[in-house]
The first five atom37 places (N, CA, C, CB, O) and aatype in JSON, in Angstrom:
{
  "aatype": [12, 16, 19, 1, 1, 6, 7, 3, 10, 9, 1, 10, 6, 7, 0, 4, 14, 19, 6, 6, 0, 6, 16, 10, 0, 0, 10, 10, 10, 0, 7, 14, 3, 10, 0, 19, 6, 17, 15, 7, 4, 16, 13, 10, 8, 16, 0, 19, 19, 5, 19, 10, 10, 1, 10, 1, 14, 14, 10, 1, 7, 16, 4, 7, 3, 0, 13, 0, 0, 1, 17, 10, 0, 14, 1, 10, 15, 19, 14, 3, 14, 15],
  "atom_mask": [
    [1, 1, 1, 1, 1],
    [1, 1, 1, 1, 1],
    [1, 1, 1, 1, 1],
    [1, 1, 1, 1, 1],
    [1, 1, 1, 1, 1],
    [1, 1, 1, 1, 1],
    [1, 1, 1, 0, 1],
    [1, 1, 1, 1, 1],
    [1, 1, 1, 1, 1],
    [1, 1, 1, 1, 1],
    [1, 1, 1, 1, 1],
    [1, 1, 1, 1, 1],
    [1, 1, 1, 1, 1],
    [1, 1, 1, 0, 1],
    [1, 1, 1, 1, 1],
    [1, 1, 1, 1, 1],
    [1, 1, 1, 1, 1],
    [1, 1, 1, 1, 1],
    [1, 1, 1, 1, 1],
    [1, 1, 1, 1, 1],
    [1, 1, 1, 1, 1],
    [1, 1, 1, 1, 1],
    [1, 1, 1, 1, 1],
    [1, 1, 1, 1, 1],
    [1, 1, 1, 1, 1],
    [1, 1, 1, 1, 1],
    [1, 1, 1, 1, 1],
    [1, 1, 1, 1, 1],
    [1, 1, 1, 1, 1],
    [1, 1, 1, 1, 1],
    [1, 1, 1, 0, 1],
    [1, 1, 1, 1, 1],
    [1, 1, 1, 1, 1],
    [1, 1, 1, 1, 1],
    [1, 1, 1, 1, 1],
    [1, 1, 1, 1, 1],
    [1, 1, 1, 1, 1],
    [1, 1, 1, 1, 1],
    [1, 1, 1, 1, 1],
    [1, 1, 1, 0, 1],
    [1, 1, 1, 1, 1],
    [1, 1, 1, 1, 1],
    [1, 1, 1, 1, 1],
    [1, 1, 1, 1, 1],
    [1, 1, 1, 1, 1],
    [1, 1, 1, 1, 1],
    [1, 1, 1, 1, 1],
    [1, 1, 1, 1, 1],
    [1, 1, 1, 1, 1],
    [1, 1, 1, 1, 1],
    [1, 1, 1, 1, 1],
    [1, 1, 1, 1, 1],
    [1, 1, 1, 1, 1],
    [1, 1, 1, 1, 1],
    [1, 1, 1, 1, 1],
    [1, 1, 1, 1, 1],
    [1, 1, 1, 1, 1],
    [1, 1, 1, 1, 1],
    [1, 1, 1, 1, 1],
    [1, 1, 1, 1, 1],
    [1, 1, 1, 0, 1],
    [1, 1, 1, 1, 1],
    [1, 1, 1, 1, 1],
    [1, 1, 1, 0, 1],
    [1, 1, 1, 1, 1],
    [1, 1, 1, 1, 1],
    [1, 1, 1, 1, 1],
    [1, 1, 1, 1, 1],
    [1, 1, 1, 1, 1],
    [1, 1, 1, 1, 1],
    [1, 1, 1, 1, 1],
    [1, 1, 1, 1, 1],
    [1, 1, 1, 1, 1],
    [1, 1, 1, 1, 1],
    [1, 1, 1, 1, 1],
    [1, 1, 1, 1, 1],
    [1, 1, 1, 1, 1],
    [1, 1, 1, 1, 1],
    [1, 1, 1, 1, 1],
    [1, 1, 1, 1, 1],
    [1, 1, 1, 1, 1],
    [1, 1, 1, 1, 1]
  ],
  "atom_positions": [
    [[0.81, -1.37, -0.01], [-0.03, -0.01, -0.05], [0.98, 1.23, -0.05], [-1.08, 0.13, 1.34], [1.96, 1.32, 0.69]],
    [[0.65, 2.02, -0.84], [1.39, 3.16, -1.07], [0.71, 4.59, -0.54], [1.64, 3.18, -2.56], [1.25, 5.69, -0.59]],
    [[-0.41, 4.34, -0.11], [-1.14, 5.5, 0.41], [-1.5, 4.95, 1.89], [-2.53, 5.92, -0.57], [-1.95, 3.82, 2.05]],
    [[-1.27, 5.77, 2.91], [-1.63, 5.24, 4.3], [-1.71, 6.52, 5.16], [-0.48, 4.12, 4.93], [-1.1, 7.57, 4.92]],
    [[-2.52, 6.3, 6.16], [-2.97, 7.52, 7.01], [-1.91, 7.43, 8.16], [-4.66, 7.42, 7.61], [-1.83, 6.32, 8.68]],
    [[-1.12, 8.36, 8.62], [-0.22, 8.41, 9.7], [-0.58, 9.61, 10.76], [1.2, 8.58, 9.09], [0.0, 10.69, 10.66]],
    [[-1.41, 9.41, 11.62], [-1.85, 10.72, 12.43], [-2.72, 11.67, 11.66], [0.0, 0.0, 0.0], [-3.76, 11.3, 11.11]],
    [[-2.2, 13.05, 11.64], [-2.76, 13.92, 10.79], [-2.41, 14.16, 9.4], [-2.69, 14.92, 11.31], [-2.77, 15.15, 8.78]],
    [[-1.67, 13.21, 8.93], [-1.03, 13.06, 7.61], [-1.5, 11.89, 6.89], [0.43, 12.98, 7.72], [-1.91, 10.87, 7.45]],
    [[-1.43, 12.07, 5.61], [-1.63, 10.88, 4.52], [-0.45, 10.86, 4.02], [-2.71, 11.03, 3.35], [0.05, 11.92, 3.63]],
    [[0.27, 9.63, 3.93], [1.76, 9.72, 3.26], [1.42, 9.01, 1.86], [3.13, 8.81, 4.24], [0.72, 7.99, 1.82]],
    [[1.94, 9.57, 0.79], [1.98, 8.77, -0.49], [3.62, 8.48, -0.5], [1.34, 9.7, -1.96], [4.5, 9.32, -0.29]],
    [[3.8, 7.07, -0.8], [5.06, 6.5, -0.79], [5.39, 5.74, -1.97], [5.2, 5.72, 0.29], [4.46, 5.08, -2.43]],
    [[6.48, 5.68, -2.54], [6.78, 4.88, -3.82], [5.93, 5.25, -4.86], [0.0, 0.0, 0.0], [5.44, 6.38, -4.8]],
    [[5.63, 4.44, -5.92], [4.7, 4.46, -7.01], [3.31, 4.49, -6.5], [4.9, 3.3, -7.9], [2.95, 3.65, -5.68]],
    [[2.55, 5.36, -6.91], [1.06, 5.48, -6.26], [0.24, 5.18, -7.51], [0.63, 7.11, -5.54], [0.02, 6.08, -8.31]],
    [[-0.23, 3.94, -7.7], [-0.88, 3.38, -8.95], [-2.39, 3.9, -8.71], [-0.73, 1.6, -9.11], [-2.86, 4.39, -7.68]],
    [[-3.12, 3.6, -10.14], [-4.52, 3.93, -9.97], [-5.36, 3.34, -8.64], [-5.18, 3.44, -11.24], [-6.3, 3.91, -8.07]],
    [[-4.91, 2.33, -8.37], [-5.75, 1.63, -7.24], [-5.63, 2.46, -5.95], [-5.2, 0.07, -6.93], [-6.36, 2.19, -5.0]],
    [[-4.8, 3.4, -5.89], [-4.71, 4.08, -4.61], [-5.58, 5.45, -4.72], [-3.12, 4.36, -4.23], [-5.88, 6.1, -3.72]],
    [[-5.92, 5.78, -5.91], [-6.81, 7.15, -6.07], [-7.98, 6.91, -5.18], [-7.38, 7.47, -7.69], [-8.3, 7.92, -4.55]],
    [[-8.74, 5.81, -4.95], [-9.98, 5.67, -4.28], [-9.68, 5.67, -2.75], [-10.72, 4.36, -4.74], [-10.38, 6.29, -1.95]],
    [[-8.6, 4.97, -2.4], [-7.96, 5.09, -0.94], [-7.82, 6.53, -0.6], [-6.48, 4.4, -0.82], [-8.45, 7.04, 0.33]],
    [[-6.94, 7.22, -1.42], [-6.79, 8.58, -1.18], [-8.02, 9.59, -0.98], [-6.06, 8.99, -2.21], [-8.12, 10.44, -0.09]],
    [[-8.86, 9.33, -1.94], [-10.04, 10.18, -1.79], [-10.89, 9.66, -0.66], [-10.86, 10.23, -3.09], [-11.47, 10.59, -0.11]],
    [[-11.13, 8.55, -0.16], [-11.74, 8.17, 0.79], [-11.15, 8.55, 2.08], [-11.92, 6.96, 0.63], [-11.91, 8.83, 3.01]],
    [[-9.89, 8.59, 2.24], [-9.12, 9.46, 3.3], [-9.4, 10.81, 3.44], [-7.78, 9.46, 3.07], [-9.72, 11.32, 4.52]],
    [[-9.29, 11.43, 2.31], [-9.47, 12.9, 2.25], [-10.8, 13.51, 2.47], [-9.07, 13.33, 1.02], [-11.02, 14.6, 3.0]],
    [[-11.68, 12.65, 2.0], [-13.21, 12.99, 2.39], [-13.62, 12.63, 3.83], [-14.24, 12.19, 1.44], [-14.48, 13.26, 4.44]],
    [[-12.94, 11.59, 4.33], [-13.33, 11.37, 5.75], [-12.4, 12.18, 6.8], [-13.24, 9.8, 6.06], [-12.63, 12.03, 8.0]],
    [[-11.45, 12.97, 6.4], [-10.91, 13.92, 7.08], [-10.25, 15.18, 6.31], [0.0, 0.0, 0.0], [-9.04, 15.32, 6.09]],
    [[-11.07, 15.89, 6.03], [-10.82, 16.95, 5.2], [-9.7, 17.75, 5.52], [-11.87, 17.71, 5.14], [-8.99, 18.25, 4.64]],
    [[-9.47, 17.92, 6.8], [-8.21, 18.52, 7.34], [-7.04, 18.12, 7.42], [-8.27, 18.77, 8.31], [-6.14, 18.82, 7.88]],
    [[-6.84, 16.84, 6.96], [-5.72, 15.81, 6.85], [-4.82, 16.78, 5.59], [-6.4, 13.93, 6.29], [-5.31, 17.39, 4.64]],
    [[-3.39, 16.68, 5.97], [-2.59, 17.09, 4.93], [-1.84, 15.78, 4.16], [-1.56, 18.13, 5.54], [-1.69, 14.7, 4.73]],
    [[-1.44, 16.01, 2.94], [-0.53, 14.77, 2.32], [0.96, 15.07, 2.22], [-1.01, 14.39, 0.78], [1.47, 16.04, 1.66]],
    [[1.41, 14.3, 2.7], [2.95, 14.11, 2.77], [3.49, 13.25, 1.46], [3.36, 13.28, 4.23], [3.32, 12.05, 1.28]],
    [[4.11, 14.09, 0.69], [4.25, 13.3, -0.7], [5.84, 13.24, -1.13], [3.33, 14.14, -1.99], [6.15, 12.83, -2.25]],
    [[6.65, 13.61, -0.34], [8.03, 13.4, -0.65], [8.69, 12.14, -0.84], [8.66, 13.94, 0.2], [9.75, 11.99, -1.45]],
    [[7.9, 11.08, -0.2], [8.35, 9.64, -0.59], [7.79, 9.24, -1.77], [0.0, 0.0, 0.0], [8.13, 8.15, -2.24]],
    [[6.99, 9.92, -2.32], [6.14, 9.49, -3.61], [7.29, 9.5, -4.78], [4.74, 10.69, -4.0], [8.05, 10.47, -4.91]],
    [[7.37, 8.34, -5.63], [8.1, 8.54, -6.84], [7.38, 8.57, -8.02], [9.03, 7.63, -6.99], [7.97, 8.72, -9.09]],
    [[6.06, 8.43, -7.98], [5.31, 8.17, -9.18], [3.9, 8.45, -8.81], [5.51, 6.73, -9.72], [3.44, 7.93, -7.81]],
    [[3.19, 9.24, -9.56], [1.62, 9.52, -9.35], [0.84, 9.24, -10.38], [1.27, 10.86, -9.05], [0.94, 10.02, -11.32]],
    [[-0.05, 8.17, -10.5], [-0.82, 7.85, -11.63], [-1.89, 9.23, -11.61], [-1.59, 6.2, -11.47], [-2.18, 9.94, -10.64]],
    [[-2.31, 9.32, -12.92], [-3.17, 10.31, -13.18], [-4.47, 10.42, -12.35], [-3.45, 10.2, -14.48], [-4.93, 11.5, -12.01]],
    [[-5.03, 9.23, -12.05], [-6.04, 9.32, -11.13], [-5.86, 9.74, -9.75], [-6.55, 8.24, -11.09], [-6.75, 10.28, -9.09]],
    [[-4.62, 9.46, -9.3], [-4.38, 10.03, -7.98], [-4.1, 11.58, -8.08], [-3.18, 9.28, -7.31], [-4.38, 12.37, -7.17]],
    [[-3.52, 11.94, -9.28], [-3.32, 13.57, -9.5], [-4.8, 14.07, -9.47], [-2.51, 14.03, -11.1], [-5.06, 15.06, -8.78]],
    [[-5.64, 13.51, -10.1], [-7.24, 14.11, -10.27], [-7.61, 14.38, -8.86], [-8.45, 12.96, -11.01], [-8.0, 15.49, -8.49]],
    [[-7.48, 13.36, -8.09], [-7.9, 13.25, -6.45], [-7.39, 14.66, -5.85], [-7.02, 11.79, -5.53], [-8.1, 15.54, -5.36]],
    [[-6.05, 14.67, -6.03], [-5.14, 15.91, -5.4], [-5.88, 17.29, -6.14], [-3.17, 15.74, -5.91], [-6.27, 18.14, -5.34]],
    [[-6.04, 17.5, -7.26], [-6.62, 18.44, -7.89], [-8.0, 18.83, -7.64], [-6.5, 18.17, -9.0], [-8.32, 20.02, -7.6]],
    [[-8.98, 17.69, -7.43], [-10.21, 17.9, -6.95], [-10.33, 18.35, -5.61], [-10.88, 16.85, -7.1], [-11.13, 19.23, -5.29]],
    [[-9.36, 17.6, -4.59], [-9.6, 17.93, -3.24], [-8.74, 18.86, -2.5], [-9.62, 16.84, -2.58], [-8.91, 19.29, -1.35]],
    [[-7.76, 19.11, -3.36], [-6.66, 20.18, -2.92], [-6.33, 20.05, -1.3], [-7.27, 21.82, -3.26], [-6.61, 20.95, -0.5]],
    [[-5.84, 19.07, -0.99], [-5.54, 19.04, 0.43], [-4.08, 19.77, 0.68], [-5.54, 17.46, 0.95], [-3.35, 20.03, -0.28]],
    [[-3.74, 20.08, 1.97], [-2.38, 20.64, 2.07], [-1.51, 19.81, 1.76], [-2.03, 21.12, 3.23], [-1.77, 18.63, 1.98]],
    [[-0.19, 20.18, 1.15], [0.7, 19.23, 0.88], [1.93, 19.59, 1.73], [0.96, 19.13, -0.6], [2.21, 20.74, 2.06]],
    [[2.71, 18.36, 2.08], [3.82, 18.7, 3.03], [5.02, 18.13, 2.06], [3.68, 17.92, 4.7], [4.79, 17.21, 1.27]],
    [[6.22, 18.69, 2.17], [7.35, 18.21, 1.39], [7.43, 18.45, -0.07], [0.0, 0.0, 0.0], [6.61, 19.15, -0.66]],
    [[8.23, 17.98, -0.52], [8.43, 18.22, -2.1], [8.19, 16.74, -2.8], [10.13, 18.85, -2.48], [8.8, 15.76, -2.37]],
    [[7.38, 16.67, -3.77], [7.07, 15.46, -4.3], [8.35, 14.77, -5.0], [5.93, 15.67, -5.24], [9.12, 15.35, -5.76]],
    [[8.44, 13.4, -4.58], [9.79, 12.72, -5.19], [9.6, 12.41, -6.56], [0.0, 0.0, 0.0], [10.52, 11.96, -7.24]],
    [[8.24, 12.66, -7.09], [8.11, 12.5, -8.7], [8.44, 13.86, -9.34], [6.52, 12.03, -9.19], [7.68, 14.8, -9.1]],
    [[9.45, 14.02, -10.08], [9.91, 15.2, -10.56], [8.98, 15.95, -11.38], [11.05, 14.99, -11.22], [9.0, 17.18, -11.35]],
    [[8.05, 15.22, -12.24], [7.12, 15.83, -13.04], [5.94, 16.57, -12.29], [6.62, 14.81, -13.93], [5.42, 17.64, -12.6]],
    [[5.65, 15.78, -11.25], [4.67, 16.28, -10.29], [5.05, 17.49, -9.55], [4.36, 15.27, -9.34], [4.27, 18.42, -9.31]],
    [[6.4, 17.44, -9.18], [6.92, 18.49, -8.22], [6.88, 19.75, -9.12], [8.48, 18.16, -7.6], [6.31, 20.78, -8.76]],
    [[7.52, 19.6, -10.32], [7.6, 20.82, -11.35], [6.3, 21.3, -11.71], [8.33, 20.46, -12.71], [6.06, 22.51, -11.75]],
    [[5.39, 20.39, -12.0], [4.01, 20.86, -12.82], [2.82, 20.84, -12.05], [3.66, 19.95, -14.05], [1.87, 21.6, -12.22]],
    [[2.9, 20.02, -11.28], [1.55, 19.72, -10.39], [1.65, 20.56, -9.02], [1.41, 17.97, -9.99], [0.63, 21.12, -8.62]],
    [[2.66, 20.65, -8.41], [2.93, 21.28, -7.11], [2.36, 22.91, -7.15], [4.63, 21.17, -6.82], [1.58, 23.37, -6.32]],
    [[2.93, 23.66, -8.29], [2.61, 24.98, -8.36], [1.09, 25.18, -8.55], [3.4, 25.6, -9.44], [0.61, 26.29, -8.31]],
    [[0.25, 24.1, -8.99], [-1.14, 24.27, -9.42], [-1.81, 23.76, -8.11], [-1.56, 23.41, -10.86], [-3.04, 23.8, -8.06]],
    [[-1.17, 23.32, -7.13], [-1.72, 22.93, -5.73], [-1.27, 23.8, -4.74], [-1.35, 21.54, -5.3], [-1.3, 23.44, -3.57]],
    [[-0.83, 24.95, -5.07], [-0.24, 25.78, -4.13], [-1.1, 26.28, -2.85], [0.2, 26.9, -4.88], [-1.64, 27.38, -2.78]],
    [[-1.14, 25.39, -1.96], [-1.83, 25.8, -0.6], [-0.69, 26.03, 0.26], [-2.86, 24.66, 0.06], [0.22, 25.21, 0.28]],
    [[-0.66, 27.1, 1.0], [0.34, 27.62, 1.98], [0.59, 26.28, 2.88], [-0.25, 29.02, 2.9], [-0.26, 25.56, 3.41]],
    [[2.02, 26.18, 2.88], [2.53, 24.97, 3.73], [2.87, 25.58, 5.17], [3.96, 24.21, 3.02], [3.68, 26.5, 5.19]],
    [[2.41, 25.22, 6.18], [2.68, 25.83, 7.59], [3.9, 25.46, 8.06], [1.7, 25.45, 8.62], [4.55, 26.13, 8.87]],
    [[4.29, 24.3, 7.53], [5.58, 23.66, 8.15], [6.61, 24.17, 7.67], [5.75, 22.28, 8.0], [7.72, 23.78, 8.05]]
  ]
}
């Protein structure tokens, strides 16, 4: 499992395939104040990207997926309090 909840964070780790989009959406809908820590993520399937774009959780760290860090992170620019 590459999407897991850890306290007030949802961690994205390794390659996050399409199957994890539903898990991520369920976690974010159940806890709309949860932040997503994605520095351990190495790949995001577009379904996971769509969840992030739609639900716009606060993000922690810099995404390990260079493409997402370069092109997606600026579009999800929610102030990072950490």
